N, C-alpha and C positions, 0 to 999 in steps of 0.2 A: 763751344760750337752753337749752341743756341744765339749768342752773340753774331757768330758771323752769319749764321743763317738768316739770321735779321737782317743784316747788313746788306746782304746778297739780295733779299726782297726788297729792301727799301730802294736797290742800286736799279733792281728790275720794274717796280713800279715808276721810280723817275725816268725811265725811258720812254713812258706813255704819257707824262706831264706834259701840257702845254707850257713852253718856254717862252720869254720875250727877249728880242735883241736888246742889248744896250746899246747906248748913243754909240754911232760910227763915225767915221772920218767925214761925214758930209759930203760924200761924193760916193759914186758905184766903184766897186773893184774895177780896175783896170787890167783886164789879160797882159797889155803889151809893157804897162809900165810898172803894174804891183804884184810882179811874180819873180821868183829868181832864174838868172839868166844860166845856172847850172842845175844839173839833174841830179834826183838821189841813185843810187848805184846799187844794182841788185848782187847778191851774194854770188849767185849760182847763174848759168846761163839759160837761155829760155829759147824755142822755136815751136812757131806756132802756137803762141800763149801755154805750151807746156814746159815744164822744167827738164833738163837734160843733164843727168848727173852725169855722164859717159863723156859729157863734151867738158875738155878743159878750160877753165876761167882764164876770158881773154886778159891779156896785161893794162891795167889802167894806169893811169898819170897818178888817180887820186883816190885813195881809199874810204870813199865816203857814202856807207851804206848803212841801210835801217834808219834813214832820216825822213823817212814821207812822213811821221805824226810832226815830226819838230817843223820841216819845212812846210806841209798845209797849214799849221797853227802859226808858221812864223810871218806868211802872207797878209794875215789878219790882223797879227800885233804889228808888222810896220804899218799897215795900210789907217789902223788907229792911232797908235803911238808915236809915229816919225814926221816929221817934216823935212823937204828937201829945199836947199837953198840954190841954186846950181851957179848962182853969179858971187856967191861968198867965197872968199880963201878956204882951202881947205885944212883940216885940223892935222895934228901928227898922225902916225901909224898908233901909239900909243892910245891917243885921245878918241879915236876912232874905233879901237877895240873897247874901251870903256862904252862908249854911247851904244853900240850894239849889245853890250851886255844889258845895259839899260833897257832897251827895248823887249831885250827877252826876259828878264825879270818882270815885265809887266804885261800881265795876262792876259790871252786873248779874250777872255769873258768880262773883263773890265770895262766900264766906260772909257770911249775916246775923251782925251785931255782938250781944253780949247788950244787953236793952233800954235800959240805963243808958248804953252806949257809941254809939247810934245818935245820928243829928244832930236835934235836940228843936224842935219848930215850936211855940213858945207860942201860945196862945190860936186854936189851929184844932184840929178834932176831927176830920180825916182830910184826905187829900190831893183828894179832889172839893172839901171846904170851900175849901182853900186855893187851888186852881185857881179856882175860883168868884168871890174876892174879890180875890185877887191874881194873877190870870190875865196880865197884862201883863209882871209880874214875873217870873214863870216863864219866859213865853216870850222874854223876852231873855235868860234865865241858864241854859236847857235846850242851848244848843249851836246851830251851823249846821246846815240840812240837808242841804246840799251834800256835806258831808264823807262820809255814810255811801254816796255813789257809786261813791267813790273808792277803797273800804276792800278790803282782801286777802278779807272774806266775801263779795262780790259776784263774784269770778272764777270759780266755777262756773257760771255763768248759760247758757252755752252746752251745758254737759252736760246732758242729762236724767237724772232719777235714775230708776232703773229701778224696777220694780215691786216687788220684793224689796227695795230699799233704802227704798220707802215703806211696804211692809210693816213693816219695824224701826221705822221712825221712830214709825207707828202704836203699835207696842208700847213704845217708849219714852216716848210720852205719856201713855199710860194707867200707866207706872210713876210718871212724876215727878206726875201729879195724885191719884195714890193716895198716894204722899207728901207730898201737900199742896203741892206746887210748881209754878207756873206756868211755862211755857214761850213764848218770843218765837219764832215762824216766819216764814218769807219765804214769801210766795205770789206765783208767777209763772209766765208762759207764754212761752216762744223758741221759736222768732222771730215768734211773732205779735204778743209783748208788749200784750196787753190788759188784763195786770195785771202791778205789780212793787211790791207791797205787804207792810207788815208788821203782824202781829197776836199779841196775846197768847192764848194758850191756858190756861183756867183752870179748866174745869169740863169733866166728860162726863157727858152726860145720857143720857136712853133713846133710842135709837133707834125710827125708824117704820118699817124694814123690815130684814127679817132679813139677817143679813150685813152690818149696816153698822154701825160705830161714828161715834157723832157729839159733836162738841165743841163748849161755848159758846166765845166768843172776844171780845175785847175788841177792837174795829175803830178807831182812832184818827180816822177819818175819821165814827164816829157816837157822839153822848153819852146818846142815850133808852134801848139796849138793848144785849145782847149781840147777835152774830151766830152763824152754825153754820158750821161746816166738817165736814165727813164723810169718812169712809174708807169705800169700800166691799172689803169683803176678797173676793170673789168675783172681782174683775178688779184689786183692789190699785190704786184710782185714789182720790186725793183729789178732792173736789168743793167750791166754797165758793158758798155761795145768792147769788141776785140781789140787785145793790147798786144805787144811780143812779148806779156808777161801772164798774158789771162787771154782763155780760149774765147771770151765772153759768155754773156748768158744772166743766169738769176746771181745776184746777190742779196744776203743781209745787210741794210742800214742802218747805222743809230747816228745819231748826233754826237759831238765829241766838242771840249773844251766850252761848254757853256755856263759850267759852273766848277765848284773848286773840286768836286769826286765825279763831274761828268764831261 
């Protein structure tokens, strides 16, 4: 028990530490090119941001649920570790699956390799095109969604980040984006549990209110456009915009996939 408590304390304190981005891809993450063409699906139906258990789930062509963490990390992994060669002849389906798994096995917190050492995807211009044409193959080889729910990264959920922690995280996000590096973050509320989700912060945009810092994020539940995460420096609270699965408002935010344990 003492060891477990010590591990938890280390995890909590690590959440406050300053983390520097590893070497990136040498260019900003582009929403149109560097994100998946398909969306993470939800187990339940939602109306006005609220789970509606009395509504029968709609029929889906693909049952691809609980993959938001995999997809949020995946865009960073492909941004760092893959290169695309649209003019080259495509490889076989078996070889393509092998290359997808190769990118999957290169962690999001690892430094990016030089271009000639990244995993090549001949016949595709970018991740969006790859996932549009070979979505089933990507879904089959990026990993099982349930694994993210049992990782040490999720243990801090019962511990609410302090306003000072959130302020430092906002500063850290700005530093990362200034260096051209996106960051995967975990959005959650506990014990309310009205959101438990991962997004990828990739761009700071002009704020609409004084004292606010506003970020564009890739939300794996959407494919059409970025969503907005806002930090209010006057109260040191993050807020996420209203979506079909979340009614909008304050969220706890923690960085993810910046090291083996976080």
